[in-house]
N, C-alpha and C positions, 0 to 999 in steps of 0.2 A: 106528235112526231116527239117518242123519245129521244131525248139526245143523246148519241152514242157517249159524244166526247165527258160527259157527267157522268154518265153509266162507267167506261171503264176508269173514271177517276174514281168512282165509289170503290170500284171493285176491287183496284189496287191500294187501295187505303184500308178497305177493310182486311185484305187476307195480310198483307204486311201488319197490320195490329193486331190481329188478332191471333198471328204466328207469336208476336214478342209478349202479349199479356198469357199466352198457354205454354209457352217454352218456358218464360222467364219464370209464372209460378213451378213449371216442373223442376225446373231448377232449383229455387228455393224449397222444394221439399226434399232435393237429394242433400242440399246444404243443410237438413233438419229443422227448417223451421216449425216450430209448430202449429197447427191447423185449431180453429174456431176458439182462438183466445183474446182477449181484449185489447191487450199490450202485446206486442210483439219483443223479442231479444231485441238489445238495442248495439247490435253488431253492424259496423259500417257498409258491410257487403248485403246482406241483407236489408239494409235500409233503402241502398242504390236500387237492387233489384226489386225493390216494392215499388221504387218509384217510376224503374224502366215497365212494369208492371201498369201503374197508374196512368201513365200518360199514354201507352198501348190503348188503356179501357176508354182514355177519354176519345181518343182518334176513332175509335169503332164508333164511338156514338155520332162524332163528328161526319162518319163516310153515312152511316145511315140516316143521318139530316138531308145531308147531300142527294140521296137517294130520293127521300120522302119529297124535298123541294120538286127535283126531276118528273115526279110522279104529280105532282099537282100539279106544275106549270105545263106536262104535258097534257092534261085533263083537259084541261083552258086552253088549248091551241087543237082544237077539233079539226081533224082535216079528214076528208072521206077518201078511200083507198082506189088508187088506179083498177078497174078491175078486169084489164087486158092481161095486166103483170102486175100484180099486186104485191107480189114480194124480189120483184127488178130481175130476174133472174132469165129473162129472155127465152121465155117459154109464155103460149097461150094457156090461159086460162079457164077451163073446163067448168063451165055449170051445168053440175048437180041438179040443177031443174027441168033439163031437158030431156027431153026421152028417149037422146038417141042412146046409141050403145058408145064405151069407150073405144071398140075394136074396131068400129067402122070407120073408115076412111074421109073426109071432109071431102079429099080431093077425087 
């Protein structure tokens, strides 16, 4: 079963860190940082914002490693679903292999 706690941690980490990366890169562009150059201008503001974007990028990578770990761990813990109520929504599962119509009442 997929661990929802790890999935929520992955989502929050990925969401926040992607915002850190791309909003920071947008602001750097507004500050006039040149693109596609080997070495950047030695301005303290640009250096600090590039470091923020780098930390955000590493955090994105870590969050996707958490997702990958969660998927591999979940694949190893195979459990059959309860076919009476597989999604735990308190409804009866309709078996589509039956020849009975949906509209036919079972009572």
